[in-house]
Short mmCIF file of the C-alpha atoms (twelve columns), coordinates in Angstrom:
data_MODEL
# 
_entry.id   MODEL 
# 
loop_
_atom_site.group_PDB 
_atom_site.id 
_atom_site.type_symbol 
_atom_site.label_atom_id 
_atom_site.label_alt_id 
_atom_site.label_comp_id 
_atom_site.label_asym_id 
_atom_site.label_seq_id 
_atom_site.Cartn_x 
_atom_site.Cartn_y 
_atom_site.Cartn_z 
_atom_site.pdbx_PDB_model_num 
ATOM 1   C CA . UNK A 1   0.000   0.000  0.000  1 
ATOM 2   C CA . UNK A 2   2.795   2.425  0.831  1 
ATOM 3   C CA . UNK A 3   4.460   4.223  -2.023 1 
ATOM 4   C CA . UNK A 4   8.230   4.225  -2.316 1 
ATOM 5   C CA . UNK A 5   9.923   6.370  0.300  1 
ATOM 6   C CA . UNK A 6   11.333  9.652  -0.903 1 
ATOM 7   C CA . UNK A 7   14.241  9.567  1.513  1 
ATOM 8   C CA . UNK A 8   17.420  9.837  -0.528 1 
ATOM 9   C CA . UNK A 9   20.966  9.135  0.632  1 
ATOM 10  C CA . UNK A 10  23.555  11.902 0.172  1 
ATOM 11  C CA . UNK A 11  27.298  11.788 0.697  1 
ATOM 12  C CA . UNK A 12  28.653  12.989 4.010  1 
ATOM 13  C CA . UNK A 13  31.882  14.855 4.728  1 
ATOM 14  C CA . UNK A 14  34.882  12.547 4.879  1 
ATOM 15  C CA . UNK A 15  35.280  9.331  6.810  1 
ATOM 16  C CA . UNK A 16  34.712  5.757  5.703  1 
ATOM 17  C CA . UNK A 17  31.100  5.404  6.877  1 
ATOM 18  C CA . UNK A 18  28.747  4.674  3.959  1 
ATOM 19  C CA . UNK A 19  26.922  7.756  2.673  1 
ATOM 20  C CA . UNK A 20  23.521  6.176  3.390  1 
ATOM 21  C CA . UNK A 21  24.395  6.163  7.096  1 
ATOM 22  C CA . UNK A 22  25.564  9.750  7.160  1 
ATOM 23  C CA . UNK A 23  22.856  11.954 5.687  1 
ATOM 24  C CA . UNK A 24  19.367  11.564 4.296  1 
ATOM 25  C CA . UNK A 25  16.845  13.912 2.779  1 
ATOM 26  C CA . UNK A 26  13.304  14.318 4.073  1 
ATOM 27  C CA . UNK A 27  10.555  16.178 2.251  1 
ATOM 28  C CA . UNK A 28  8.078   17.840 4.612  1 
ATOM 29  C CA . UNK A 29  4.811   19.608 3.849  1 
ATOM 30  C CA . UNK A 30  2.497   21.753 5.960  1 
ATOM 31  C CA . UNK A 31  -0.988  22.387 4.616  1 
ATOM 32  C CA . UNK A 32  -4.069  24.070 6.044  1 
ATOM 33  C CA . UNK A 33  -6.696  22.144 4.058  1 
ATOM 34  C CA . UNK A 34  -9.823  24.200 4.933  1 
ATOM 35  C CA . UNK A 35  -11.709 20.962 5.751  1 
ATOM 36  C CA . UNK A 36  -11.161 19.916 2.104  1 
ATOM 37  C CA . UNK A 37  -13.535 22.651 0.949  1 
ATOM 38  C CA . UNK A 38  -12.271 24.558 -2.109 1 
ATOM 39  C CA . UNK A 39  -13.217 28.208 -1.482 1 
ATOM 40  C CA . UNK A 40  -14.436 28.657 -5.053 1 
ATOM 41  C CA . UNK A 41  -16.683 25.576 -4.915 1 
ATOM 42  C CA . UNK A 42  -19.382 26.667 -2.462 1 
ATOM 43  C CA . UNK A 43  -20.021 23.945 0.113  1 
ATOM 44  C CA . UNK A 44  -18.395 21.174 -1.928 1 
ATOM 45  C CA . UNK A 45  -16.030 18.851 -0.080 1 
ATOM 46  C CA . UNK A 46  -13.209 17.626 -2.322 1 
ATOM 47  C CA . UNK A 47  -10.883 15.320 -0.407 1 
ATOM 48  C CA . UNK A 48  -9.298  13.936 -3.613 1 
ATOM 49  C CA . UNK A 49  -8.213  17.475 -4.584 1 
ATOM 50  C CA . UNK A 50  -6.146  17.778 -1.400 1 
ATOM 51  C CA . UNK A 51  -4.800  14.263 -1.922 1 
ATOM 52  C CA . UNK A 52  -3.653  15.173 -5.438 1 
ATOM 53  C CA . UNK A 53  -1.722  18.181 -4.127 1 
ATOM 54  C CA . UNK A 54  0.021   15.974 -1.584 1 
ATOM 55  C CA . UNK A 55  0.706   13.104 -3.978 1 
ATOM 56  C CA . UNK A 56  2.224   15.451 -6.563 1 
ATOM 57  C CA . UNK A 57  4.930   16.440 -4.052 1 
ATOM 58  C CA . UNK A 58  5.559   12.939 -2.637 1 
ATOM 59  C CA . UNK A 59  6.347   14.185 0.886  1 
ATOM 60  C CA . UNK A 60  7.555   11.997 3.709  1 
ATOM 61  C CA . UNK A 61  5.537   13.967 6.271  1 
ATOM 62  C CA . UNK A 62  2.528   16.271 6.074  1 
ATOM 63  C CA . UNK A 63  1.245   18.541 8.841  1 
ATOM 64  C CA . UNK A 64  -2.492  19.080 8.249  1 
ATOM 65  C CA . UNK A 65  -4.692  21.745 9.792  1 
ATOM 66  C CA . UNK A 66  -8.493  22.282 9.727  1 
ATOM 67  C CA . UNK A 67  -9.329  18.598 9.421  1 
ATOM 68  C CA . UNK A 68  -12.922 17.348 9.779  1 
ATOM 69  C CA . UNK A 69  -13.944 13.968 11.144 1 
ATOM 70  C CA . UNK A 70  -17.595 12.892 10.837 1 
ATOM 71  C CA . UNK A 71  -18.975 16.441 10.693 1 
ATOM 72  C CA . UNK A 72  -22.242 17.437 9.049  1 
ATOM 73  C CA . UNK A 73  -20.561 19.880 6.680  1 
ATOM 74  C CA . UNK A 74  -18.027 17.318 5.433  1 
ATOM 75  C CA . UNK A 75  -20.180 14.209 5.622  1 
ATOM 76  C CA . UNK A 76  -21.038 11.788 8.388  1 
ATOM 77  C CA . UNK A 77  -18.770 8.797  8.225  1 
ATOM 78  C CA . UNK A 78  -16.019 10.778 6.481  1 
ATOM 79  C CA . UNK A 79  -12.763 10.813 8.439  1 
ATOM 80  C CA . UNK A 80  -10.705 13.239 6.376  1 
ATOM 81  C CA . UNK A 81  -7.342  12.304 7.871  1 
ATOM 82  C CA . UNK A 82  -7.983  8.598  7.332  1 
ATOM 83  C CA . UNK A 83  -9.243  9.201  3.808  1 
ATOM 84  C CA . UNK A 84  -6.240  11.351 2.896  1 
ATOM 85  C CA . UNK A 85  -3.977  8.644  4.284  1 
ATOM 86  C CA . UNK A 86  -5.750  6.064  2.112  1 
ATOM 87  C CA . UNK A 87  -5.573  8.181  -1.026 1 
ATOM 88  C CA . UNK A 88  -1.904  9.072  -0.569 1 
ATOM 89  C CA . UNK A 89  -0.697  5.717  0.742  1 
ATOM 90  C CA . UNK A 90  0.464   7.174  4.048  1 
ATOM 91  C CA . UNK A 91  -0.090  6.574  7.754  1 
ATOM 92  C CA . UNK A 92  -2.007  9.123  9.840  1 
ATOM 93  C CA . UNK A 93  -2.717  10.421 13.309 1 
ATOM 94  C CA . UNK A 94  -5.552  12.839 14.100 1 
ATOM 95  C CA . UNK A 95  -5.687  15.184 17.092 1 
ATOM 96  C CA . UNK A 96  -9.094  16.599 17.975 1 
ATOM 97  C CA . UNK A 97  -9.316  20.259 18.923 1 
ATOM 98  C CA . UNK A 98  -13.072 20.870 19.229 1 
ATOM 99  C CA . UNK A 99  -16.489 19.335 18.714 1 
ATOM 100 C CA . UNK A 100 -17.977 20.564 15.447 1 
ATOM 101 C CA . UNK A 101 -21.334 19.848 13.816 1 
ATOM 102 C CA . UNK A 102 -21.742 16.444 15.395 1 
ATOM 103 C CA . UNK A 103 -18.146 15.409 14.770 1 
ATOM 104 C CA . UNK A 104 -14.555 16.429 15.457 1 
ATOM 105 C CA . UNK A 105 -12.282 19.142 14.079 1 
ATOM 106 C CA . UNK A 106 -8.555  19.509 14.553 1 
ATOM 107 C CA . UNK A 107 -5.102  18.794 13.169 1 
ATOM 108 C CA . UNK A 108 -3.413  15.688 11.836 1 
ATOM 109 C CA . UNK A 109 -0.172  14.300 10.502 1 
ATOM 110 C CA . UNK A 110 0.507   12.016 7.571  1 
ATOM 111 C CA . UNK A 111 3.658   9.922  7.555  1 
ATOM 112 C CA . UNK A 112 5.150   7.725  4.886  1 
ATOM 113 C CA . UNK A 113 6.848   5.824  7.718  1 
ATOM 114 C CA . UNK A 114 4.926   3.570  10.115 1 
ATOM 115 C CA . UNK A 115 3.954   5.446  13.280 1 
ATOM 116 C CA . UNK A 116 5.658   3.995  16.356 1 
ATOM 117 C CA . UNK A 117 4.100   6.336  18.904 1 
ATOM 118 C CA . UNK A 118 1.646   9.231  18.881 1 
ATOM 119 C CA . UNK A 119 0.520   11.911 21.282 1 
ATOM 120 C CA . UNK A 120 -2.086  14.645 21.479 1 
ATOM 121 C CA . UNK A 121 -1.781  17.549 23.835 1 
ATOM 122 C CA . UNK A 122 -3.992  20.550 24.337 1 
ATOM 123 C CA . UNK A 123 -2.680  24.099 24.067 1 
ATOM 124 C CA . UNK A 124 -3.806  26.646 26.679 1 
ATOM 125 C CA . UNK A 125 -6.546  29.227 26.184 1 
ATOM 126 C CA . UNK A 126 -6.744  32.343 28.358 1 
ATOM 127 C CA . UNK A 127 -10.089 32.040 30.207 1 
ATOM 128 C CA . UNK A 128 -10.458 35.826 30.326 1 
ATOM 129 C CA . UNK A 129 -10.217 36.505 26.592 1 
ATOM 130 C CA . UNK A 130 -11.485 33.095 25.469 1 
ATOM 131 C CA . UNK A 131 -10.593 31.483 22.176 1 
ATOM 132 C CA . UNK A 132 -10.792 28.205 20.331 1 
ATOM 133 C CA . UNK A 133 -9.083  25.151 21.804 1 
ATOM 134 C CA . UNK A 134 -6.039  24.125 19.781 1 
ATOM 135 C CA . UNK A 135 -3.911  20.991 19.995 1 
ATOM 136 C CA . UNK A 136 -0.691  19.345 18.848 1 
ATOM 137 C CA . UNK A 137 -0.591  16.075 16.918 1 
ATOM 138 C CA . UNK A 138 2.840   14.479 17.263 1 
ATOM 139 C CA . UNK A 139 4.170   11.142 16.052 1 
ATOM 140 C CA . UNK A 140 7.414   9.255  16.458 1 
ATOM 141 C CA . UNK A 141 8.715   7.334  13.468 1 
ATOM 142 C CA . UNK A 142 11.886  5.539  12.463 1 
ATOM 143 C CA . UNK A 143 13.311  7.015  9.234  1 
ATOM 144 C CA . UNK A 144 16.216  4.557  9.162  1 
ATOM 145 C CA . UNK A 145 17.336  1.700  11.376 1 
ATOM 146 C CA . UNK A 146 17.747  3.138  14.872 1 
ATOM 147 C CA . UNK A 147 17.062  6.710  13.669 1 
ATOM 148 C CA . UNK A 148 13.862  8.110  15.131 1 
ATOM 149 C CA . UNK A 149 12.329  11.558 14.698 1 
ATOM 150 C CA . UNK A 150 9.274   13.330 16.056 1 
ATOM 151 C CA . UNK A 151 6.987   15.063 13.574 1 
ATOM 152 C CA . UNK A 152 4.230   17.377 14.805 1 
ATOM 153 C CA . UNK A 153 1.408   19.527 13.454 1 
ATOM 154 C CA . UNK A 154 -0.368  22.475 15.057 1 
ATOM 155 C CA . UNK A 155 -2.728  25.365 14.338 1 
ATOM 156 C CA . UNK A 156 -2.487  28.321 16.716 1 
ATOM 157 C CA . UNK A 157 -5.364  30.548 17.798 1 
ATOM 158 C CA . UNK A 158 -6.367  33.826 16.156 1 
ATOM 159 C CA . UNK A 159 -5.737  35.754 19.396 1 
ATOM 160 C CA . UNK A 160 -2.090  36.653 20.017 1 
ATOM 161 C CA . UNK A 161 -2.091  36.143 23.820 1 
ATOM 162 C CA . UNK A 162 -3.265  32.576 23.237 1 
ATOM 163 C CA . UNK A 163 -0.642  32.082 20.547 1 
ATOM 164 C CA . UNK A 164 2.070   33.230 22.951 1 
ATOM 165 C CA . UNK A 165 1.017   30.883 25.742 1 
ATOM 166 C CA . UNK A 166 0.662   28.089 23.204 1 
ATOM 167 C CA . UNK A 167 4.193   28.765 21.974 1 
ATOM 168 C CA . UNK A 168 5.456   28.542 25.554 1 
ATOM 169 C CA . UNK A 169 3.641   25.228 26.012 1 
ATOM 170 C CA . UNK A 170 5.117   23.844 22.785 1 
ATOM 171 C CA . UNK A 171 8.644   24.786 23.839 1 
ATOM 172 C CA . UNK A 172 8.215   23.284 27.308 1 
ATOM 173 C CA . UNK A 173 6.854   20.064 25.854 1 
ATOM 174 C CA . UNK A 174 9.626   19.512 23.319 1 
ATOM 175 C CA . UNK A 175 12.712  21.264 24.698 1 
ATOM 176 C CA . UNK A 176 14.020  18.263 26.647 1 
ATOM 177 C CA . UNK A 177 13.381  15.650 23.962 1 
ATOM 178 C CA . UNK A 178 16.418  13.652 22.895 1 
ATOM 179 C CA . UNK A 179 14.908  13.010 19.463 1 
ATOM 180 C CA . UNK A 180 15.084  15.329 16.451 1 
ATOM 181 C CA . UNK A 181 11.843  17.294 16.092 1 
ATOM 182 C CA . UNK A 182 10.100  18.770 13.053 1 
ATOM 183 C CA . UNK A 183 7.077   21.020 13.581 1 
ATOM 184 C CA . UNK A 184 4.749   22.233 10.850 1 
ATOM 185 C CA . UNK A 185 1.651   24.326 11.070 1 
ATOM 186 C CA . UNK A 186 -0.540  27.338 10.552 1 
ATOM 187 C CA . UNK A 187 0.788   29.626 13.270 1 
ATOM 188 C CA . UNK A 188 -1.531  32.561 12.483 1 
ATOM 189 C CA . UNK A 189 1.524   34.738 13.077 1 
ATOM 190 C CA . UNK A 190 3.833   36.700 10.799 1 
ATOM 191 C CA . UNK A 191 7.593   36.065 10.653 1 
ATOM 192 C CA . UNK A 192 8.429   39.179 12.720 1 
ATOM 193 C CA . UNK A 193 5.761   38.511 15.376 1 
ATOM 194 C CA . UNK A 194 6.412   37.852 19.065 1 
ATOM 195 C CA . UNK A 195 5.063   34.320 18.645 1 
ATOM 196 C CA . UNK A 196 7.531   33.324 15.948 1 
ATOM 197 C CA . UNK A 197 10.302  35.133 17.791 1 
ATOM 198 C CA . UNK A 198 9.596   33.104 20.919 1 
ATOM 199 C CA . UNK A 199 9.468   29.804 19.048 1 
ATOM 200 C CA . UNK A 200 12.775  30.629 17.388 1 
ATOM 201 C CA . UNK A 201 14.487  30.487 20.763 1 
ATOM 202 C CA . UNK A 202 14.062  26.716 20.459 1 
ATOM 203 C CA . UNK A 203 13.242  26.042 16.802 1 
ATOM 204 C CA . UNK A 204 14.640  27.189 13.456 1 
ATOM 205 C CA . UNK A 205 12.409  27.943 10.476 1 
ATOM 206 C CA . UNK A 206 13.360  26.252 7.223  1 
ATOM 207 C CA . UNK A 207 13.332  29.656 5.494  1 
ATOM 208 C CA . UNK A 208 14.192  33.205 6.472  1 
ATOM 209 C CA . UNK A 209 12.601  34.967 3.514  1 
ATOM 210 C CA . UNK A 210 9.532   32.744 3.478  1 
ATOM 211 C CA . UNK A 211 6.961   33.206 0.733  1 
ATOM 212 C CA . UNK A 212 3.383   34.299 1.482  1 
ATOM 213 C CA . UNK A 213 0.846   31.502 2.010  1 
ATOM 214 C CA . UNK A 214 -2.513  33.265 2.192  1 
ATOM 215 C CA . UNK A 215 -4.757  34.144 0.389  1 
ATOM 216 C CA . UNK A 216 -4.227  31.725 -2.462 1 
ATOM 217 C CA . UNK A 217 -4.761  34.428 -5.082 1 
ATOM 218 C CA . UNK A 218 -2.219  37.240 -4.765 1 
ATOM 219 C CA . UNK A 219 -0.958  35.970 -1.378 1 
ATOM 220 C CA . UNK A 220 0.390   38.672 0.934  1 
ATOM 221 C CA . UNK A 221 0.826   37.054 4.368  1 
ATOM 222 C CA . UNK A 222 3.211   34.368 5.576  1 
ATOM 223 C CA . UNK A 223 1.701   32.381 8.453  1 
ATOM 224 C CA . UNK A 224 2.409   28.732 7.561  1 
ATOM 225 C CA . UNK A 225 5.846   27.434 8.550  1 
ATOM 226 C CA . UNK A 226 7.995   24.343 8.967  1 
ATOM 227 C CA . UNK A 227 10.469  24.391 11.871 1 
ATOM 228 C CA . UNK A 228 12.956  22.054 13.502 1 
ATOM 229 C CA . UNK A 229 15.076  21.892 16.637 1 
ATOM 230 C CA . UNK A 230 18.639  23.025 15.788 1 
ATOM 231 C CA . UNK A 231 20.556  20.164 17.376 1 
ATOM 232 C CA . UNK A 232 22.913  19.640 14.462 1 
ATOM 233 C CA . UNK A 233 20.958  16.783 12.933 1 
ATOM 234 C CA . UNK A 234 18.826  18.838 10.511 1 
ATOM 235 C CA . UNK A 235 19.796  21.259 7.783  1 
ATOM 236 C CA . UNK A 236 17.246  23.029 5.615  1 
ATOM 237 C CA . UNK A 237 18.062  22.624 1.932  1 
ATOM 238 C CA . UNK A 238 15.058  24.363 0.360  1 
ATOM 239 C CA . UNK A 239 11.570  25.701 1.062  1 
ATOM 240 C CA . UNK A 240 8.857   26.311 -1.515 1 
ATOM 241 C CA . UNK A 241 5.318   27.642 -1.434 1 
ATOM 242 C CA . UNK A 242 3.216   25.637 -3.903 1 
ATOM 243 C CA . UNK A 243 1.010   27.739 -6.162 1 
ATOM 244 C CA . UNK A 244 -2.162  25.637 -5.888 1 
ATOM 245 C CA . UNK A 245 -5.177  27.919 -5.924 1 
ATOM 246 C CA . UNK A 246 -8.147  25.516 -5.985 1 
ATOM 247 C CA . UNK A 247 -8.025  22.962 -3.199 1 
ATOM 248 C CA . UNK A 248 -7.791  25.185 -0.085 1 
ATOM 249 C CA . UNK A 249 -7.664  28.785 1.131  1 
ATOM 250 C CA . UNK A 250 -3.983  28.352 2.099  1 
ATOM 251 C CA . UNK A 251 -1.029  27.526 -0.108 1 
ATOM 252 C CA . UNK A 252 0.944   24.454 0.971  1 
ATOM 253 C CA . UNK A 253 4.586   24.780 2.009  1 
ATOM 254 C CA . UNK A 254 7.185   22.123 1.190  1 
ATOM 255 C CA . UNK A 255 10.680  21.937 2.668  1 
ATOM 256 C CA . UNK A 256 13.542  19.560 2.062  1 
ATOM 257 C CA . UNK A 257 15.679  18.744 5.084  1 
ATOM 258 C CA . UNK A 258 19.033  17.037 5.216  1 
ATOM 259 C CA . UNK A 259 19.192  14.681 8.201  1 
ATOM 260 C CA . UNK A 260 22.446  13.463 9.713  1 
# 
């Protein structure tokens, strides 16, 4: 069922160790899928359209946001994360954020590698200002024999105070991990914001001059990012914003990472 892995061996620097043991490439995508509802298509739900965008890039990991599971608007019995996993030949993990129209709504991850472990944790909401509950979906996978990484997806709140406390919670949760960590998501925050600045005390974005991701036509804001912990095991090789204007109201971001 699984398609061929897009992890490619690259030569390391010196030494006699085989190149395949030194460095590998991972392709990572983050994509706010707007519950698989193309903005130009009224209320139509088009899961295959999102799947085609993903399949065209052949990523190893995908961080998904705005995912519906068994909701009235997207169809009872339709688990969008599971369906996208089926259509793309990947594994999945869904993390519920809120109840919505008789079902669940949240974030998810797709992985071309079997998922060894998964976790969901809730991000804080200030009770005074309120806001929508947000979560993290994180999985542990083995990308090569004995080489594990954590891949996570999130979608931060529209209100900046909640985004800041969420960023603090994310850092606390991951800062002591001994495993390499990749985090993708819709952070609802611009590159020069306090939220991104705080996260960059622990994580590194795959791009400094990141392209705009919203709206899909004439995009002018950059709020979707891929990050990793700078422990010497990851190096960003490239980051691209995919010009796909039908499937969602966000443009997907794809990054290639070199992994030692």
